[in-house]
C-alpha positions in Angstrom: 0.0 0.0 0.0 1.4 3.4 -1.0 1.2 6.5 1.2 -1.1 8.1 -1.3 -3.7 5.3 -0.9 -3.5 5.2 2.9 -6.7 6.4 4.5 -5.8 9.4 6.8 -6.6 9.0 10.5 -9.8 10.7 11.6 -9.4 13.8 13.7 -10.3 13.7 17.4 -13.4 15.9 17.1 -14.6 13.7 14.2 -14.2 10.6 16.4 -16.0 12.3 19.3 -18.9 13.2 17.0 -19.0 9.6 15.8 -19.0 8.3 19.3 -21.8 10.7 20.3 -23.9 8.9 17.6 -23.2 5.5 19.0 -20.0 4.5 17.1 -18.0 2.3 19.6 -15.1 1.9 17.1 -14.6 5.7 17.4 -14.3 5.3 21.2 -11.8 2.5 20.8 -9.7 4.6 18.4 -9.6 7.6 20.8 -8.7 5.3 23.7 -5.8 3.7 21.8 -4.7 7.2 20.7 -4.7 9.0 24.1 -5.0 6.3 26.8 -1.3 5.4 26.9 -0.1 9.0 27.3 -2.7 9.8 30.0 -1.7 6.6 31.8 2.0 7.5 31.6 1.2 11.0 33.1 -0.8 9.5 36.0 1.8 6.8 36.7 4.5 9.5 37.0 2.4 11.7 39.2 1.0 8.9 41.4 3.8 6.3 41.3 1.1 3.5 41.2 0.0 1.6 38.2 -3.4 0.7 39.5 -4.2 4.3 40.5 -2.9 5.4 37.1 -5.3 3.0 35.4 -8.2 4.4 37.5 -7.3 7.9 36.5 -7.1 7.0 32.9 -10.5 5.3 32.9 -12.1 8.2 34.7 -10.6 10.8 32.3 -11.9 8.8 29.3 -15.3 8.3 30.9 -15.6 12.1 31.4 -14.6 12.5 27.7 -17.4 10.2 26.7 -19.9 12.1 28.8 -19.1 15.4 27.2 -18.8 14.0 23.6 -22.3 15.2 22.5 -21.5 18.7 23.6 -18.0 18.9 22.3 -17.4 22.1 20.3 -14.6 22.0 17.7 -12.4 25.1 18.1 -12.0 24.8 21.8 -9.2 23.0 23.5 -7.6 20.0 21.7 -8.9 16.7 22.9 -5.4 15.7 24.1 -5.1 19.0 26.1 -8.5 18.5 27.6 -7.7 15.0 28.7 -4.3 16.1 30.2 -6.2 18.8 32.2 -8.8 16.3 33.5 -6.1 13.7 34.4 -3.9 16.3 36.0 -6.8 17.4 38.3 -7.7 13.8 39.1 -4.0 13.1 40.1 -3.8 16.2 42.2 -7.0 15.3 44.0 -5.7 11.9 44.8 -2.4 13.3 46.1 -4.2 15.6 48.4 -6.4 12.8 49.7 -3.2 10.7 50.3 -1.7 13.5 52.3 -4.8 14.0 54.3 -4.6 10.3 55.3 -0.9 10.6 56.1 0.0 7.9 53.6 3.4 7.7 51.9 3.3 9.1 48.4 5.8 6.7 46.9 6.5 3.5 48.9 9.9 2.0 48.4 9.8 -1.1 46.2 12.9 -3.2 45.9 13.7 -4.8 42.6 14.1 -8.5 43.5 15.7 -9.4 40.2 19.5 -9.6 40.2 21.2 -7.1 37.8 24.5 -5.7 36.8 25.8 -2.5 38.3 24.4 -0.3 35.5 20.9 -1.7 35.9 21.0 -1.2 39.6 22.2 2.4 39.1 19.4 3.0 36.6 16.9 1.7 39.2 18.5 3.8 41.9 18.3 6.9 39.7 14.7 6.3 38.8 13.8 5.8 42.5 15.7 8.9 43.5 14.0 11.0 40.8 10.6 9.6 41.8 11.2 10.4 45.5 12.5 13.9 44.6 9.4 14.5 42.3 7.1 13.3 45.1 8.5 16.0 47.4 7.7 18.8 45.0 4.5 20.9 45.4 1.8 19.4 43.2 1.8 22.1 40.5 5.6 22.1 40.2 5.6 18.3 39.9 2.9 18.4 37.3 4.6 21.1 35.2 7.9 19.2 35.4 6.3 15.9 34.4 4.4 17.5 31.5 7.4 19.4 30.2 10.3 17.0 30.7 8.8 13.5 30.8 5.7 14.0 28.6 7.5 16.6 26.4 4.5 18.9 26.1 5.1 22.5 24.9 4.8 25.3 27.5 1.7 26.9 25.8 -0.1 23.6 26.1 1.0 23.1 29.7 -0.3 26.6 30.4 -3.7 25.6 29.0 -3.7 22.4 31.0 -2.9 24.2 34.2 -5.1 27.2 33.5 -2.3 29.6 33.8 0.2 31.7 31.7 3.2 30.5 29.8 5.4 32.7 32.1 3.9 30.9 35.2 4.6 27.5 33.6 8.2 28.6 32.9 8.6 29.7 36.6 7.0 26.4 37.9 9.4 24.3 35.7 12.4 26.3 36.6 11.6 26.2 40.4 10.9 22.5 40.1 14.2 21.8 38.3 16.2 23.7 40.9 14.4 21.9 43.7 15.1 18.5 42.0 18.7 19.4 41.5 19.1 20.5 45.1 17.6 17.2 46.4 19.6 15.0 44.1 22.9 16.9 44.4 24.0 15.2 47.7 23.6 11.8 46.0 25.3 12.8 42.7 28.3 10.6 43.0 26.3 7.7 44.3 23.9 7.9 41.4 26.6 8.4 38.8 25.8 12.1 38.0 28.6 14.6 37.2 28.9 16.7 40.3 28.9 19.9 38.2 25.9 18.8 36.2 22.9 21.0 37.1 20.5 18.8 35.0 19.7 16.0 37.4 17.3 14.0 35.3 16.7 10.3 35.4 
């Protein structure tokens, strides 16, 4: 099959409109298109696969509920989903704190591994712990910018703030992460002078 003969993928608003008329295939296509990214965001924010799955399902359910009223020209479907999932994650984090529960419990990797694999695991755990200590909006801005690779204008739309505020949140979060990881730089295999402490 040549590129010229390939059917283009339907746009998100078209799929939503089809779903609103009862087209279940449109829902499946939207879920396959956006579900993995929403799940990845929730997993990074919450540190728990089951909770991330719950957030993903709830975000998609909310999308299905508003499908009949969706107006093309407003926010992109992806941006809308990120905003809903972000709010769901922050709500869960606040409830955790209210119950005095640990945000990210330590989970040891039982599988034996070489030193490099162990160091990668230690880096990931250190980054997750440092991320968990950030204020919710700093963490969310950092995850969206550096791990989800979303552009600042989209993050501003997701957070309901300005691009300048996003830049400030990301910069403060990066400094806080660097400060938290700096004492373990040698242990984690980072260059001591490296200000970019990312896993």
